[in-house]
N, C-alpha and C positions, 0 to 999 in steps of 0.2 A: 504494500500500500504506500501511497505518497502522502507526505505531510502537507496539510493545507494551512495557509495563513488566512486570517479573516479577510484580508485584502484581495485574496485570489478570486478570480471570476468563477471558479468551480468549487468554491467553499461549500461544503455540505454534500458534494456529489459522492455517489457510491464508488468504492474502491479507494477512497481517501480516508484520512483520519486527521485529527487535530489534538493538540495539547494546549489548554488554556490556563493561564496563570491568573487566579483571582486574588486580589488583595483588598478585600472589603471587611476582613475580620476585625480590623481595628475599631470599626463602628459597632459591630455586634458584641465582641468579647472585650473590647477596650485595648488600648495600646500596650499596656503592661503584659497581659496574657498573650496578645498577638505578636508582639515584637520584643519588648525589653527583656522579659523573663524567659528568653529562648536561647538557643545556641547561636543565634544571629541577631544580637541586640542592635546592631548598626541600622537595622531596618526602621528603627524609630525615627532616625534622621530623614526627613522627607527628601532632601537633596540626594542623599545616598540611595534612598529607596527608588527614586525616579531613575537614577543612573543605572541601578542594578536591573530594573525592569527592562530598560533600553538595551542593556548588555545581553540579556537572555533573548530578546527579540532579534537583535543584530546577529547573534550566533545561531539563530534558527532553532533554538532549543524549545521555544514556545511559539505557537502560531498566533496567539492573541493574548491580551490581558484585560481582565474585568476589574474596573476601578471605581471608587466613589468620586464624586464630582471634583473635589479639590485636587486630588491626586491626578485624575484624568486630565484636567486643564493644565496642570503644571507639566505633565509629560508631553502633551501636545504642543505646548509653548516652546519647550526646550528641544524637542525632537519632532518637529512637524511632519517629517517624512514617515513617521511611525503612526500617525494619527488614525489611519484607516485600519490599523490592527488593534485599536482600543475599543473596548466595550464599556460604555458608560452605564454603571449600575444605578437605576433610577430610584429604587426603594431599599430601605434597610430596616432591620429590627435591632434591638439591643437587649442584653440580658441583665441589665442593672436591677430590674425588679422581676424576678421569675414568677411572681404570683399573678402578674398580668396575663390576660389572654394573649395567645400568639398573634402578632400583628406586625405590619411594616409601615413606616412613614415614607412619604414621598420627599426625596432630597433633590431631585432633578427632573426635568421633562425631556421628552424626546427631541425637542428643538435645541436643547443644549448640546446634543450630539451631532449637530448638522455637519461638523467637520471631522467626525469620527466614523468608525466602521460599523458600530453596532450599539444596541442598547440591551441591557439585561433587566429582567423584572422577575420578582418572586411572587408566587401565589401559594396559599396554604389550603389545598383541598381538604375538606372535612372540618375546617374551623368555622367559627361564627362570622369571620371576616371574609370567607371565601367569595361570596357574591360580589362584594365591594371590590376585592382585588381582581377578580376575573373581569368585571365590568371596566375597571380602569385599564387593564391590559388591552381590552378591545379598543379603547380610545387611543392607546399608544399605537396600535396597529393602523388605525385610521389616520393618525396625525404625524407619524414619524416621517422625517425627510426621505425622499427617494434614495434608494441604494443603501440605506442604513438597515442592517440586519437585526433580527430580534432573537435573543436567547432567553428562553423561559425556564426559570428555576421552579420546579414543581415539587414541593415538599409537604406531604400530608401531615397535618398537625391539629391538635385541639380536640380530637374525638376519642371515643371509646374503641380504639382499634390499635393494632400494632403498626406503628408508623413505617417500619421497614419490612413488613411481610411482602411476599411476592404479590399477593392479591391486592394489597393496598397500593403498592407502587404501580402495578399495572393499571389500576383504576385511575390514579392520578395522571399517568402517562396518556391514557386514552382521552381523558378530559382535556389535557393540554393540546393534544393533536387537533382537536376541533377548533382551537384558537389559531391554528396554522402559523406558529412561529417558525423561524428558519432552523432552529435547533432547540431540542428539549433537554434540560438537565435534571437528572434524578439522582437519588442516593443509591448506593449498592444495597440490594435486598439482603435479608438474613440468609436466604438460600441463594447463594450466588452462582449455583450451577445451572440456573434456568434463566439466564439473562436474555436469551433469544426470545422468550415470551414477552418480556418488557419491550424489546425492540419491535416485535410484531404489533404490540398494542399502540405503537406510535404512528401507525398508519402510513408508513413510508417517510416520516420526518426523522432526520438524524437524531440519535440519542447519545449524549455524553454522560458519563457517570462521575459523581463526586468522589474525590479522594479522601474526604473526611478529615478527622483530626490527625495530628502528628502520630506516626507509627513507624515501625521498623521497615527498612527498605524491602525485605523479603515479602512482606504482606502487600506492599504497593505493587511489586512486580508480579506477584501471584494474581492480583486483581487485574492488572494490565493484560495479562495473558488471557484471563477469562473473558474480558471485554473484547479483546481483539478476535478471539476464536468465535465469539457469539455474533460478531458483525456490528459491534458498537462503533460509533463514530469517533470515540476517543475518551479523554479524561480531562477533568478540570481539577487541577492540583494547586492548592494554595499553601496551607500550613506544612504539607509534606515537602514543599520546595523552599519557601522563603524563611522557614524557621530552622533550616539546616545551614551549616556553613557552606559558602558558595561552591567550593570544590566538590564536596559530597553531593550537593544538590545537582550540580551539572552532570556528575557521573551517573546519578540516578536517572536524570532525564535522558541521557544517552542510552541507558539500558532499556528504558521504556520505549524509546523510538525504535530500537532494534527489534523489540517484540512485535510492534505494530508493522514495521516494514516487512518482516519475515512471515507475517501471518497470512 
């Protein structure tokens, strides 16, 4: 398979794959847990962070990056030639008060991404906020600038169900497919041996799988192999990349690329 960049004309086409670097966890988990208290505390410095993201893009180790508004704008200002590989994340949650119902606030609009390559948006199927979030994404689809792609994070939350069961993730994937984003992002299911069923539930829309919380490289590579063999479009890896020391992170990315290329 060939590695796609977001800026490629055939982004999302069958026979290709992509690796996306999201760095929106500073909003959700806070900058201490996301950056400072990790093996890569330099990521707390926004100038360093922007340069590091650009470095990974320049080296072709990631095909896109998903960023909150401030970081996205800084990256596009310093490296305008990379702007079409930037996904502007429009909404975010945070875990400061875990007693609140799962929800996400709007931090940016699709018009803010006019000079970028894509927008990202999260919905929580099964939550009390699902209709509001789905309706807003419909407006994003209607109002986004031409040639700006959409990546839909679909994370079931807030109900009396197992959030990562195969049945639940398939349901969330099928719902997302009806909204016709360019790419659907879901979490790895508890039973990761049946990923092809999730991909089928996407009705032909490319599916990328979340890398989740920081874990050992062997597990990341095992999941990469399962995704590639099932026909997944790729992975979206945040904490498993930017929380590692750069040399280790780059070597892990190279190993992931090898798995997808040879699948």
